[in-house]
DRENPA-3360 file (N, C-alpha, C; in nm, 2 decimals, always signed):
BEGIN
1 = MNEMINRR = -5.80/-6.59/+5.77/-5.87/-6.69/+5.69/-5.92/-6.63/+5.56 ~ -5.99/-6.52/+5.57/-6.04/-6.46/+5.45/-5.93/-6.41/+5.36 ~ -5.82/-6.37/+5.42/-5.71/-6.33/+5.34/-5.65/-6.45/+5.26 ~ -5.65/-6.57/+5.32/-5.60/-6.69/+5.25/-5.70/-6.72/+5.14 ~ -5.83/-6.71/+5.16/-5.93/-6.74/+5.06/-5.91/-6.64/+4.94 ~ -5.89/-6.52/+4.97/-5.88/-6.42/+4.87/-5.75/-6.44/+4.79 ~ -5.65/-6.48/+4.86/-5.52/-6.51/+4.79/-5.54/-6.63/+4.69 ~ -5.61/-6.74/+4.75/-5.63/-6.85/+4.67/-5.72/-6.82/+4.54;
9 = QFIKKSIR = -5.82/-6.74/+4.56/-5.90/-6.70/+4.45/-5.82/-6.62/+4.35 ~ -5.74/-6.53/+4.40/-5.65/-6.45/+4.31/-5.56/-6.54/+4.23 ~ -5.50/-6.64/+4.29/-5.41/-6.73/+4.22/-5.49/-6.80/+4.11 ~ -5.61/-6.86/+4.15/-5.69/-6.93/+4.05/-5.73/-6.84/+3.93 ~ -5.78/-6.72/+3.96/-5.82/-6.63/+3.85/-5.70/-6.59/+3.77 ~ -5.58/-6.57/+3.83/-5.46/-6.54/+3.76/-5.42/-6.65/+3.66 ~ -5.43/-6.77/+3.72/-5.39/-6.89/+3.63/-5.49/-6.90/+3.52 ~ -5.62/-6.89/+3.55/-5.72/-6.90/+3.44/-5.70/-6.79/+3.34;
17 = SLSIILSV = -5.68/-6.67/+3.38/-5.66/-6.56/+3.29/-5.53/-6.58/+3.20 ~ -5.42/-6.63/+3.27/-5.30/-6.65/+3.20/-5.32/-6.76/+3.09 ~ -5.39/-6.87/+3.13/-5.42/-6.97/+3.03/-5.50/-6.93/+2.91 ~ -5.59/-6.84/+2.94/-5.67/-6.78/+2.83/-5.58/-6.70/+2.74 ~ -5.50/-6.61/+2.80/-5.41/-6.53/+2.72/-5.31/-6.61/+2.64 ~ -5.26/-6.72/+2.70/-5.17/-6.80/+2.62/-5.24/-6.88/+2.52 ~ -5.36/-6.91/+2.53/-5.44/-6.99/+2.44/-5.48/-6.91/+2.31 ~ -5.48/-6.78/+2.32/-5.53/-6.70/+2.21/-5.44/-6.72/+2.08;
25 = PTVGYVYS = -5.31/-6.71/+2.10/-5.23/-6.74/+1.97/-5.25/-6.88/+1.92 ~ -5.26/-6.98/+2.01/-5.28/-7.11/+1.96/-5.42/-7.13/+1.89 ~ -5.52/-7.07/+1.94/-5.65/-7.08/+1.88/-5.65/-7.00/+1.75 ~ -5.58/-6.89/+1.75/-5.57/-6.81/+1.63/-5.50/-6.88/+1.52 ~ -5.40/-6.95/+1.55/-5.32/-7.03/+1.45/-5.40/-7.15/+1.40 ~ -5.47/-7.22/+1.49/-5.55/-7.33/+1.44/-5.66/-7.29/+1.35 ~ -5.73/-7.17/+1.38/-5.83/-7.12/+1.30/-5.78/-7.08/+1.16 ~ -5.67/-7.00/+1.16/-5.62/-6.95/+1.03/-5.55/-7.06/+0.95;
33 = RFIEPRSL = -5.50/-7.17/+1.02/-5.43/-7.27/+0.94/-5.53/-7.38/+0.89 ~ -5.63/-7.42/+0.97/-5.71/-7.53/+0.94/-5.85/-7.51/+0.91 ~ -5.91/-7.39/+0.96/-6.05/-7.37/+0.95/-6.08/-7.27/+0.84 ~ -6.03/-7.15/+0.85/-6.06/-7.05/+0.75/-6.02/-7.09/+0.60 ~ -5.90/-7.15/+0.58/-5.87/-7.18/+0.45/-5.96/-7.29/+0.38 ~ -6.04/-7.36/+0.47/-6.14/-7.45/+0.42/-6.28/-7.40/+0.42 ~ -6.30/-7.28/+0.45/-6.43/-7.22/+0.47/-6.46/-7.14/+0.34 ~ -6.50/-7.21/+0.24/-6.53/-7.14/+0.11/-6.65/-7.05/+0.12;
41 = SITELTLD = -6.63/-6.93/+0.07/-6.74/-6.83/+0.06/-6.79/-6.81/-0.08 ~ -6.92/-6.81/-0.10/-6.98/-6.79/-0.23/-7.04/-6.65/-0.23 ~ -6.98/-6.56/-0.31/-7.03/-6.43/-0.32/-7.12/-6.42/-0.45 ~ -7.24/-6.37/-0.43/-7.33/-6.36/-0.54/-7.36/-6.21/-0.56 ~ -7.34/-6.16/-0.68/-7.36/-6.02/-0.71/-7.44/-6.01/-0.84 ~ -7.52/-5.90/-0.85/-7.60/-5.87/-0.97/-7.54/-5.74/-1.03 ~ -7.50/-5.74/-1.15/-7.44/-5.63/-1.22/-7.52/-5.59/-1.34 ~ -7.54/-5.46/-1.36/-7.60/-5.41/-1.48/-7.49/-5.39/-1.58;
49 = APIPDSFH = -7.52/-5.42/-1.71/-7.42/-5.41/-1.81/-7.49/-5.39/-1.95 ~ -7.42/-5.32/-2.04/-7.47/-5.29/-2.18/-7.45/-5.42/-2.26 ~ -7.52/-5.52/-2.23/-7.51/-5.65/-2.30/-7.65/-5.68/-2.37 ~ -7.65/-5.74/-2.48/-7.77/-5.77/-2.55/-7.88/-5.84/-2.46 ~ -8.00/-5.81/-2.48/-8.11/-5.86/-2.40/-8.11/-6.01/-2.40 ~ -8.06/-6.08/-2.50/-8.07/-6.22/-2.51/-7.97/-6.28/-2.41 ~ -7.87/-6.20/-2.35/-7.78/-6.25/-2.25/-7.83/-6.21/-2.11 ~ -7.95/-6.15/-2.10/-8.00/-6.11/-1.97/-8.00/-6.22/-1.86;
57 = DMKILQFS = -7.95/-6.19/-1.75/-7.93/-6.28/-1.64/-7.83/-6.39/-1.66 ~ -7.74/-6.37/-1.75/-7.63/-6.46/-1.77/-7.55/-6.47/-1.64 ~ -7.51/-6.59/-1.61/-7.43/-6.62/-1.48/-7.29/-6.64/-1.52 ~ -7.20/-6.56/-1.47/-7.06/-6.57/-1.48/-7.00/-6.61/-1.35 ~ -6.92/-6.72/-1.35/-6.86/-6.77/-1.23/-6.71/-6.74/-1.24 ~ -6.65/-6.68/-1.14/-6.51/-6.65/-1.13/-6.45/-6.72/-1.01 ~ -6.33/-6.79/-1.04/-6.25/-6.84/-0.93/-6.11/-6.81/-0.97 ~ -6.02/-6.81/-0.87/-5.88/-6.76/-0.89/-5.79/-6.82/-0.79;
65 = DTHLGFQY = -5.66/-6.81/-0.82/-5.55/-6.84/-0.72/-5.56/-6.97/-0.65 ~ -5.57/-7.08/-0.72/-5.57/-7.21/-0.65/-5.44/-7.24/-0.58 ~ -5.33/-7.20/-0.64/-5.19/-7.22/-0.59/-5.17/-7.37/-0.56 ~ -5.21/-7.45/-0.66/-5.19/-7.60/-0.65/-5.04/-7.63/-0.62 ~ -5.02/-7.72/-0.53/-4.88/-7.76/-0.50/-4.83/-7.70/-0.37 ~ -4.91/-7.60/-0.31/-4.88/-7.55/-0.18/-5.00/-7.55/-0.10 ~ -5.01/-7.66/-0.02/-5.12/-7.68/+0.08/-5.26/-7.69/+0.01 ~ -5.26/-7.71/-0.12/-5.38/-7.73/-0.20/-5.36/-7.84/-0.30;
73 = NCSQFGTL = -5.44/-7.94/-0.30/-5.42/-8.06/-0.39/-5.54/-8.09/-0.48 ~ -5.52/-8.19/-0.56/-5.63/-8.22/-0.66/-5.75/-8.27/-0.59 ~ -5.74/-8.34/-0.48/-5.86/-8.38/-0.41/-5.95/-8.26/-0.37 ~ -5.88/-8.16/-0.32/-5.95/-8.04/-0.28/-6.01/-7.97/-0.40 ~ -5.93/-7.97/-0.51/-5.97/-7.91/-0.64/-6.10/-7.98/-0.69 ~ -6.10/-8.11/-0.68/-6.22/-8.19/-0.72/-6.35/-8.15/-0.65 ~ -6.33/-8.12/-0.52/-6.45/-8.07/-0.44/-6.49/-7.94/-0.49 ~ -6.39/-7.85/-0.52/-6.42/-7.72/-0.58/-6.50/-7.73/-0.71;
81 = VDKINSLQ = -6.45/-7.82/-0.80/-6.52/-7.84/-0.93/-6.67/-7.87/-0.91 ~ -6.69/-7.96/-0.81/-6.83/-8.00/-0.79/-6.91/-7.88/-0.74 ~ -6.86/-7.80/-0.66/-6.93/-7.68/-0.61/-6.96/-7.59/-0.72 ~ -6.86/-7.56/-0.81/-6.88/-7.47/-0.92/-6.99/-7.52/-1.01 ~ -6.99/-7.65/-1.04/-7.09/-7.70/-1.13/-7.23/-7.70/-1.07 ~ -7.23/-7.71/-0.94/-7.37/-7.71/-0.87/-7.43/-7.57/-0.89 ~ -7.35/-7.47/-0.91/-7.41/-7.33/-0.93/-7.46/-7.31/-1.07 ~ -7.43/-7.40/-1.16/-7.48/-7.39/-1.30/-7.45/-7.26/-1.37;
89 = PDLIVFTG = -7.32/-7.22/-1.38/-7.29/-7.10/-1.45/-7.30/-7.11/-1.60 ~ -7.32/-7.00/-1.66/-7.32/-7.00/-1.81/-7.18/-6.98/-1.87 ~ -7.10/-6.92/-1.79/-6.96/-6.89/-1.83/-6.87/-6.90/-1.70 ~ -6.76/-6.97/-1.72/-6.66/-6.98/-1.61/-6.53/-6.91/-1.65 ~ -6.47/-6.83/-1.56/-6.34/-6.77/-1.58/-6.25/-6.80/-1.46 ~ -6.13/-6.82/-1.50/-6.02/-6.84/-1.39/-5.92/-6.73/-1.41 ~ -5.89/-6.65/-1.31/-5.81/-6.54/-1.32/-5.66/-6.55/-1.27 ~ -5.61/-6.67/-1.29/-5.46/-6.68/-1.27/-5.41/-6.74/-1.14;
97 = DLFDSTEN = -5.28/-6.79/-1.15/-5.22/-6.86/-1.04/-5.28/-7.00/-1.02 ~ -5.28/-7.08/-1.12/-5.33/-7.21/-1.11/-5.23/-7.29/-1.02 ~ -5.10/-7.27/-1.03/-5.00/-7.34/-0.95/-4.94/-7.23/-0.86 ~ -4.89/-7.29/-0.75/-4.80/-7.20/-0.67/-4.66/-7.22/-0.73 ~ -4.62/-7.34/-0.76/-4.50/-7.37/-0.83/-4.51/-7.51/-0.89 ~ -4.48/-7.52/-1.02/-4.50/-7.65/-1.08/-4.39/-7.75/-1.03 ~ -4.29/-7.70/-0.96/-4.18/-7.79/-0.91/-4.24/-7.87/-0.80 ~ -4.35/-7.83/-0.73/-4.41/-7.90/-0.62/-4.54/-7.97/-0.66;
105 = FSESLELI = -4.56/-7.98/-0.79/-4.69/-8.04/-0.84/-4.66/-8.15/-0.94 ~ -4.72/-8.27/-0.92/-4.69/-8.38/-1.01/-4.82/-8.45/-1.05 ~ -4.94/-8.38/-1.04/-5.07/-8.45/-1.07/-5.13/-8.38/-1.20 ~ -5.05/-8.36/-1.30/-5.11/-8.29/-1.42/-5.22/-8.37/-1.48 ~ -5.21/-8.50/-1.50/-5.31/-8.57/-1.57/-5.44/-8.57/-1.49 ~ -5.43/-8.58/-1.35/-5.55/-8.58/-1.27/-5.61/-8.44/-1.28 ~ -5.53/-8.33/-1.28/-5.58/-8.20/-1.29/-5.66/-8.18/-1.42 ~ -5.60/-8.23/-1.53/-5.67/-8.21/-1.66/-5.80/-8.28/-1.66;
113 = RLLRLLQA = -5.81/-8.40/-1.60/-5.93/-8.47/-1.59/-6.04/-8.39/-1.51 ~ -6.00/-8.33/-1.40/-6.09/-8.25/-1.32/-6.13/-8.12/-1.39 ~ -6.04/-8.06/-1.46/-6.08/-7.94/-1.53/-6.18/-7.97/-1.64 ~ -6.17/-8.08/-1.71/-6.26/-8.12/-1.81/-6.40/-8.14/-1.76 ~ -6.41/-8.16/-1.63/-6.55/-8.18/-1.57/-6.62/-8.05/-1.55 ~ -6.55/-7.93/-1.56/-6.62/-7.81/-1.55/-6.72/-7.79/-1.66 ~ -6.84/-7.74/-1.63/-6.94/-7.72/-1.73/-7.00/-7.58/-1.73 ~ -7.00/-7.53/-1.85/-7.05/-7.39/-1.88/-7.08/-7.38/-2.03;
121 = PYGIYAVK = -7.21/-7.35/-2.07/-7.24/-7.35/-2.21/-7.17/-7.25/-2.29 ~ -7.12/-7.14/-2.23/-7.05/-7.04/-2.31/-6.90/-7.05/-2.29 ~ -6.86/-7.16/-2.23/-6.71/-7.19/-2.22/-6.64/-7.16/-2.09 ~ -6.52/-7.19/-2.09/-6.43/-7.17/-1.97/-6.30/-7.10/-2.02 ~ -6.27/-6.99/-1.96/-6.16/-6.91/-2.00/-6.06/-6.88/-1.89 ~ -5.93/-6.87/-1.92/-5.83/-6.85/-1.82/-5.72/-6.76/-1.86 ~ -5.65/-6.70/-1.76/-5.53/-6.62/-1.79/-5.42/-6.66/-1.69 ~ -5.30/-6.62/-1.72/-5.19/-6.65/-1.63/-5.18/-6.56/-1.51;
129 = GNHDHAFS = -5.12/-6.61/-1.40/-5.09/-6.52/-1.29/-4.94/-6.51/-1.27 ~ -4.89/-6.44/-1.18/-4.75/-6.42/-1.16/-4.68/-6.55/-1.12 ~ -4.74/-6.63/-1.04/-4.68/-6.76/-1.01/-4.67/-6.85/-1.13 ~ -4.77/-6.84/-1.22/-4.76/-6.92/-1.34/-4.64/-6.87/-1.43 ~ -4.59/-6.75/-1.41/-4.48/-6.70/-1.48/-4.35/-6.72/-1.41 ~ -4.35/-6.73/-1.28/-4.23/-6.72/-1.20/-4.13/-6.84/-1.22 ~ -4.19/-6.95/-1.25/-4.10/-7.07/-1.26/-4.09/-7.11/-1.41 ~ -3.98/-7.14/-1.45/-3.95/-7.16/-1.60/-4.04/-7.26/-1.66;
137 = SSAIRIEY = -4.08/-7.37/-1.59/-4.16/-7.47/-1.66/-4.31/-7.45/-1.65 ~ -4.35/-7.35/-1.57/-4.49/-7.33/-1.54/-4.57/-7.29/-1.66 ~ -4.52/-7.19/-1.73/-4.59/-7.13/-1.85/-4.62/-7.24/-1.95 ~ -4.52/-7.32/-1.98/-4.54/-7.43/-2.08/-4.64/-7.53/-2.04 ~ -4.62/-7.57/-1.91/-4.71/-7.67/-1.86/-4.86/-7.62/-1.85 ~ -4.87/-7.50/-1.81/-5.01/-7.44/-1.80/-5.08/-7.43/-1.94 ~ -5.00/-7.39/-2.04/-5.06/-7.38/-2.17/-5.10/-7.52/-2.22 ~ -5.02/-7.62/-2.19/-5.06/-7.76/-2.23/-5.18/-7.81/-2.15;
145 = IYREANIT = -5.19/-7.78/-2.02/-5.30/-7.83/-1.94/-5.43/-7.76/-1.99 ~ -5.43/-7.63/-2.01/-5.55/-7.56/-2.06/-5.59/-7.62/-2.19 ~ -5.50/-7.65/-2.28/-5.53/-7.70/-2.41/-5.60/-7.84/-2.40 ~ -5.54/-7.92/-2.32/-5.59/-8.06/-2.30/-5.72/-8.06/-2.23 ~ -5.75/-7.96/-2.15/-5.87/-7.95/-2.07/-5.98/-7.88/-2.14 ~ -5.95/-7.84/-2.27/-6.05/-7.76/-2.35/-6.09/-7.63/-2.28 ~ -5.99/-7.56/-2.22/-6.01/-7.43/-2.17/-5.94/-7.33/-2.26 ~ -6.02/-7.22/-2.29/-5.96/-7.12/-2.38/-5.87/-7.03/-2.30;
153 = YLNNSFHE = -5.74/-7.04/-2.33/-5.64/-6.96/-2.27/-5.62/-6.83/-2.34 ~ -5.64/-6.72/-2.27/-5.63/-6.58/-2.32/-5.50/-6.52/-2.28 ~ -5.41/-6.49/-2.37/-5.29/-6.43/-2.34/-5.27/-6.31/-2.44 ~ -5.31/-6.19/-2.40/-5.32/-6.08/-2.49/-5.40/-6.11/-2.62 ~ -5.51/-6.17/-2.59/-5.60/-6.21/-2.70/-5.75/-6.20/-2.65 ~ -5.84/-6.22/-2.75/-5.98/-6.21/-2.72/-6.06/-6.32/-2.79 ~ -6.18/-6.34/-2.74/-6.27/-6.43/-2.81/-6.41/-6.37/-2.81 ~ -6.48/-6.39/-2.92/-6.62/-6.34/-2.93/-6.71/-6.46/-2.89;
161 = IRNSHGDS = -6.80/-6.43/-2.79/-6.89/-6.53/-2.74/-7.03/-6.49/-2.81 ~ -7.08/-6.59/-2.88/-7.20/-6.57/-2.96/-7.31/-6.67/-2.92 ~ -7.43/-6.62/-2.90/-7.54/-6.71/-2.87/-7.63/-6.75/-2.99 ~ -7.73/-6.83/-2.96/-7.82/-6.88/-3.07/-7.90/-6.77/-3.14 ~ -7.91/-6.65/-3.07/-7.98/-6.54/-3.13/-7.90/-6.46/-3.22 ~ -7.77/-6.49/-3.23/-7.68/-6.42/-3.32/-7.62/-6.30/-3.24 ~ -7.65/-6.28/-3.12/-7.59/-6.17/-3.04/-7.46/-6.22/-2.98 ~ -7.37/-6.12/-2.95/-7.24/-6.15/-2.90/-7.18/-6.05/-2.81;
169 = FFISGVDD = -7.08/-6.09/-2.74/-6.99/-5.99/-2.66/-6.85/-6.05/-2.66 ~ -6.76/-5.97/-2.61/-6.62/-6.01/-2.62/-6.56/-6.04/-2.48 ~ -6.48/-6.14/-2.47/-6.40/-6.17/-2.35/-6.26/-6.16/-2.39 ~ -6.18/-6.08/-2.31/-6.04/-6.05/-2.34/-5.96/-6.09/-2.22 ~ -5.83/-6.12/-2.25/-5.74/-6.16/-2.14/-5.60/-6.11/-2.17 ~ -5.54/-6.05/-2.06/-5.40/-6.00/-2.08/-5.30/-6.09/-2.00 ~ -5.18/-6.08/-2.05/-5.07/-6.15/-1.98/-5.05/-6.09/-1.84 ~ -4.99/-6.17/-1.75/-4.98/-6.12/-1.61/-4.90/-5.99/-1.61;
177 = PVYGVPDL = -4.95/-5.89/-1.54/-4.89/-5.76/-1.53/-4.76/-5.75/-1.45 ~ -4.74/-5.85/-1.36/-4.62/-5.85/-1.28/-4.50/-5.90/-1.35 ~ -4.50/-6.02/-1.41/-4.39/-6.08/-1.48/-4.41/-6.09/-1.63 ~ -4.52/-6.07/-1.68/-4.55/-6.08/-1.82/-4.55/-5.95/-1.89 ~ -4.60/-5.95/-2.01/-4.61/-5.82/-2.09/-4.75/-5.81/-2.14 ~ -4.84/-5.75/-2.06/-4.98/-5.73/-2.10/-4.99/-5.63/-2.21 ~ -5.07/-5.66/-2.31/-5.09/-5.57/-2.43/-5.24/-5.56/-2.47 ~ -5.30/-5.45/-2.43/-5.44/-5.43/-2.46/-5.47/-5.41/-2.60;
185 = TKALPSSK = -5.37/-5.36/-2.68/-5.39/-5.34/-2.82/-5.41/-5.48/-2.89 ~ -5.35/-5.58/-2.84/-5.38/-5.72/-2.89/-5.50/-5.78/-2.83 ~ -5.52/-5.75/-2.70/-5.63/-5.82/-2.63/-5.77/-5.77/-2.66 ~ -5.77/-5.65/-2.72/-5.91/-5.59/-2.75/-5.93/-5.59/-2.90 ~ -6.05/-5.63/-2.95/-6.08/-5.63/-3.09/-6.07/-5.48/-3.14 ~ -6.02/-5.46/-3.26/-6.01/-5.33/-3.32/-6.14/-5.27/-3.37 ~ -6.24/-5.36/-3.39/-6.37/-5.31/-3.45/-6.49/-5.36/-3.36 ~ -6.47/-5.35/-3.23/-6.58/-5.40/-3.14/-6.69/-5.31/-3.13;
193 = KDQFTLLL = -6.68/-5.19/-3.18/-6.79/-5.09/-3.17/-6.82/-5.07/-3.02 ~ -6.94/-5.08/-2.98/-6.98/-5.06/-2.84/-7.02/-5.19/-2.77 ~ -6.98/-5.30/-2.82/-7.01/-5.43/-2.76/-6.96/-5.44/-2.62 ~ -7.03/-5.51/-2.54/-6.99/-5.54/-2.40/-6.86/-5.62/-2.40 ~ -6.76/-5.57/-2.32/-6.63/-5.64/-2.32/-6.59/-5.67/-2.17 ~ -6.56/-5.80/-2.15/-6.52/-5.85/-2.02/-6.37/-5.87/-2.03 ~ -6.29/-5.82/-1.94/-6.15/-5.83/-1.93/-6.10/-5.92/-1.82 ~ -6.02/-6.01/-1.84/-5.95/-6.09/-1.74/-5.81/-6.05/-1.72;
201 = SHAPDFAI = -5.77/-6.00/-1.60/-5.64/-5.96/-1.57/-5.61/-6.01/-1.43 ~ -5.50/-6.09/-1.41/-5.47/-6.15/-1.28/-5.45/-6.03/-1.18 ~ -5.38/-5.93/-1.21/-5.35/-5.82/-1.12/-5.46/-5.71/-1.13 ~ -5.52/-5.68/-1.02/-5.63/-5.58/-1.02/-5.59/-5.44/-1.06 ~ -5.47/-5.40/-1.02/-5.43/-5.26/-1.05/-5.41/-5.23/-1.19 ~ -5.42/-5.34/-1.28/-5.42/-5.31/-1.42/-5.54/-5.23/-1.47 ~ -5.64/-5.22/-1.38/-5.76/-5.13/-1.41/-5.72/-4.99/-1.43 ~ -5.60/-4.95/-1.39/-5.55/-4.81/-1.41/-5.54/-4.79/-1.56;
209 = EAKNHKIH = -5.49/-4.89/-1.63/-5.48/-4.89/-1.78/-5.61/-4.92/-1.85 ~ -5.68/-5.02/-1.79/-5.80/-5.07/-1.86/-5.91/-4.96/-1.86 ~ -5.91/-4.87/-1.76/-6.01/-4.77/-1.76/-6.01/-4.67/-1.88 ~ -5.90/-4.67/-1.95/-5.88/-4.58/-2.06/-5.93/-4.64/-2.19 ~ -5.99/-4.76/-2.18/-6.04/-4.83/-2.30/-6.19/-4.86/-2.27 ~ -6.26/-4.90/-2.38/-6.40/-4.94/-2.37/-6.42/-5.08/-2.31 ~ -6.38/-5.09/-2.19/-6.40/-5.22/-2.12/-6.50/-5.20/-2.01 ~ -6.59/-5.29/-2.00/-6.70/-5.27/-1.90/-6.69/-5.34/-1.77;
217 = LQLSGHSH = -6.62/-5.46/-1.77/-6.60/-5.53/-1.65/-6.47/-5.60/-1.65 ~ -6.39/-5.58/-1.55/-6.26/-5.64/-1.53/-6.27/-5.73/-1.41 ~ -6.23/-5.86/-1.43/-6.22/-5.96/-1.32/-6.08/-5.99/-1.29 ~ -6.04/-5.98/-1.16/-5.90/-6.01/-1.12/-5.90/-6.09/-0.99 ~ -5.77/-6.13/-0.96/-5.75/-6.20/-0.83/-5.62/-6.14/-0.77 ~ -5.52/-6.23/-0.75/-5.39/-6.19/-0.71/-5.37/-6.15/-0.56 ~ -5.46/-6.07/-0.51/-5.44/-6.01/-0.38/-5.47/-6.11/-0.26 ~ -5.55/-6.21/-0.28/-5.60/-6.30/-0.18/-5.67/-6.23/-0.07;
225 = GGQIQLPI = -5.72/-6.10/-0.10/-5.78/-6.02/+0.00/-5.69/-5.99/+0.12 ~ -5.56/-5.99/+0.09/-5.46/-5.97/+0.19/-5.41/-6.10/+0.25 ~ -5.49/-6.21/+0.24/-5.47/-6.34/+0.30/-5.47/-6.34/+0.45 ~ -5.40/-6.25/+0.51/-5.41/-6.23/+0.66/-5.45/-6.08/+0.69 ~ -5.56/-6.06/+0.75/-5.60/-5.93/+0.78/-5.62/-5.91/+0.93 ~ -5.59/-5.79/+0.98/-5.61/-5.76/+1.12/-5.73/-5.67/+1.14 ~ -5.81/-5.69/+1.24/-5.92/-5.61/+1.27/-5.88/-5.46/+1.27 ~ -5.96/-5.38/+1.21/-5.93/-5.23/+1.20/-5.82/-5.20/+1.10;
233 = LGPVLTPV = -5.70/-5.27/+1.12/-5.58/-5.24/+1.04/-5.59/-5.29/+0.90 ~ -5.67/-5.40/+0.87/-5.68/-5.45/+0.74/-5.57/-5.54/+0.70 ~ -5.54/-5.56/+0.57/-5.44/-5.66/+0.53/-5.30/-5.63/+0.58 ~ -5.23/-5.74/+0.63/-5.09/-5.72/+0.67/-5.00/-5.68/+0.56 ~ -5.03/-5.75/+0.44/-4.95/-5.72/+0.32/-5.03/-5.76/+0.20 ~ -5.02/-5.67/+0.10/-5.08/-5.71/-0.03/-4.97/-5.70/-0.14 ~ -4.97/-5.80/-0.23/-4.87/-5.80/-0.33/-4.87/-5.68/-0.43 ~ -4.76/-5.67/-0.49/-4.74/-5.56/-0.60/-4.85/-5.58/-0.70;
241 = KSKLYREG = -4.90/-5.47/-0.75/-5.01/-5.46/-0.85/-5.15/-5.49/-0.79 ~ -5.16/-5.49/-0.66/-5.29/-5.50/-0.59/-5.29/-5.41/-0.47 ~ -5.22/-5.30/-0.48/-5.22/-5.20/-0.38/-5.34/-5.11/-0.38 ~ -5.39/-5.08/-0.49/-5.51/-4.98/-0.50/-5.64/-5.06/-0.49 ~ -5.65/-5.18/-0.54/-5.77/-5.25/-0.54/-5.74/-5.39/-0.48 ~ -5.79/-5.41/-0.35/-5.75/-5.53/-0.28/-5.85/-5.64/-0.28 ~ -5.98/-5.61/-0.27/-6.08/-5.71/-0.28/-6.22/-5.65/-0.30 ~ -6.31/-5.72/-0.36/-6.44/-5.68/-0.37/-6.47/-5.59/-0.50;
249 = LYHVNDTL = -6.58/-5.52/-0.49/-6.63/-5.45/-0.61/-6.59/-5.30/-0.61 ~ -6.54/-5.25/-0.72/-6.50/-5.11/-0.74/-6.57/-5.06/-0.87 ~ -6.62/-4.94/-0.86/-6.66/-4.87/-0.98/-6.55/-4.77/-1.02 ~ -6.46/-4.82/-1.11/-6.34/-4.74/-1.14/-6.37/-4.61/-1.21 ~ -6.46/-4.61/-1.30/-6.51/-4.49/-1.37/-6.65/-4.51/-1.42 ~ -6.70/-4.42/-1.50/-6.84/-4.44/-1.55/-6.86/-4.56/-1.64 ~ -6.75/-4.62/-1.69/-6.76/-4.73/-1.78/-6.72/-4.86/-1.71 ~ -6.60/-4.86/-1.64/-6.54/-4.98/-1.59/-6.58/-5.02/-1.45;
257 = TLYVNRGI = -6.62/-5.14/-1.43/-6.64/-5.20/-1.30/-6.54/-5.31/-1.28 ~ -6.48/-5.31/-1.16/-6.38/-5.41/-1.13/-6.42/-5.50/-1.01 ~ -6.40/-5.62/-1.02/-6.41/-5.71/-0.91/-6.29/-5.79/-0.88 ~ -6.24/-5.78/-0.75/-6.12/-5.85/-0.71/-6.16/-5.97/-0.62 ~ -6.13/-6.09/-0.67/-6.17/-6.21/-0.60/-6.06/-6.25/-0.50 ~ -6.09/-6.30/-0.38/-5.99/-6.33/-0.28/-5.92/-6.46/-0.31 ~ -5.96/-6.54/-0.41/-5.89/-6.66/-0.45/-5.93/-6.78/-0.36 ~ -5.86/-6.89/-0.39/-5.89/-7.02/-0.32/-5.78/-7.06/-0.23;
265 = GTTILPLR = -5.66/-7.07/-0.28/-5.54/-7.12/-0.21/-5.47/-7.02/-0.13 ~ -5.35/-7.06/-0.08/-5.26/-6.97/-0.01/-5.12/-6.97/-0.07 ~ -5.04/-6.88/-0.03/-4.90/-6.88/-0.08/-4.81/-6.83/+0.04 ~ -4.69/-6.86/+0.03/-4.59/-6.83/+0.13/-4.62/-6.89/+0.27 ~ -4.73/-6.85/+0.33/-4.78/-6.90/+0.46/-4.91/-6.98/+0.43 ~ -4.93/-7.09/+0.49/-5.06/-7.17/+0.46/-5.17/-7.12/+0.55 ~ -5.19/-6.99/+0.56/-5.28/-6.93/+0.65/-5.38/-6.83/+0.58 ~ -5.50/-6.82/+0.64/-5.59/-6.72/+0.60/-5.66/-6.67/+0.73;
273 = FLAKPEIT = -5.67/-6.54/+0.74/-5.74/-6.48/+0.86/-5.82/-6.36/+0.81 ~ -5.95/-6.36/+0.83/-6.04/-6.26/+0.79/-6.03/-6.23/+0.64 ~ -6.00/-6.34/+0.56/-5.99/-6.33/+0.42/-6.03/-6.47/+0.36 ~ -6.15/-6.51/+0.38/-6.20/-6.64/+0.34/-6.18/-6.67/+0.19 ~ -6.14/-6.79/+0.15/-6.14/-6.83/+0.01/-6.28/-6.80/-0.05 ~ -6.28/-6.77/-0.18/-6.40/-6.72/-0.24/-6.41/-6.77/-0.39 ~ -6.54/-6.80/-0.42/-6.58/-6.80/-0.56/-6.69/-6.70/-0.58 ~ -6.70/-6.64/-0.70/-6.79/-6.53/-0.72/-6.89/-6.56/-0.83;
281 = LFAIRAI = -7.01/-6.54/-0.81/-7.11/-6.57/-0.91/-7.19/-6.44/-0.94 ~ -7.17/-6.40/-1.07/-7.23/-6.27/-1.11/-7.35/-6.30/-1.20 ~ -7.46/-6.23/-1.17/-7.57/-6.23/-1.26/-7.57/-6.10/-1.34 ~ -7.56/-6.11/-1.47/-7.55/-5.99/-1.55/-7.68/-5.95/-1.61 ~ -7.73/-5.83/-1.58/-7.86/-5.78/-1.62/-7.83/-5.69/-1.74 ~ -7.91/-5.71/-1.85/-7.90/-5.62/-1.96/-7.97/-5.49/-1.93 ~ -7.90/-5.38/-1.97/-7.96/-5.25/-1.95/-7.97/-5.17/-2.09;
% end
């Protein structure tokens, strides 16, 4: 009798254990497909920088890699715009891959309307990413969208941001290092002296070149933080030009600080695991 009870208990426990084991992949898929990609993380950092005192505590908001057209649409983007504006940044920067592919996107007018809603007194600036280059029509459409949305598009170019006190700093942007032709000689002012310079580069590993110039802060995306990470092992795969710097904050040398944003959308697979979508809010302290 006891033997029968023990056998019955064994069978019940085995079935229960087996059901748990079989449910793990399902739970993991549901989480990485439907939960984490919608779990926006807001990272707030304070950075010291050689910026004029009149810019002290300036707030810079970075977002990146929306990959519109692949599991991310204008309705979701509109929610993101509301969240960005609620943080009241002084300056907004977008570090590339607006689209996953323009072939799968047909809401350009709505996107322009939403981009125009972004608010920042020192302006909104953007650079191209590799996906923005990869499809023949993307580059042309992106330039048009940025122009119509009153966003300053930096393509191997720079802009001087000046405040009411007459103080200024430079923001520079390079072409995508994967498919484009980045050129710092064009992107940096020739007579900038020691003014604070912020560089936008979609690919973070461009810091290898940027560190040889008087650039103080580089903001990048591209890596998605690996998009899918495994405990202990880390990212399953990171794209080219993001092998050295995958996510987060790096002090590249005595002058250059780099931040790699995990981005908003997904590509190839509509999954994120241990790599939550992110917007970053920097408070810049004058030193």
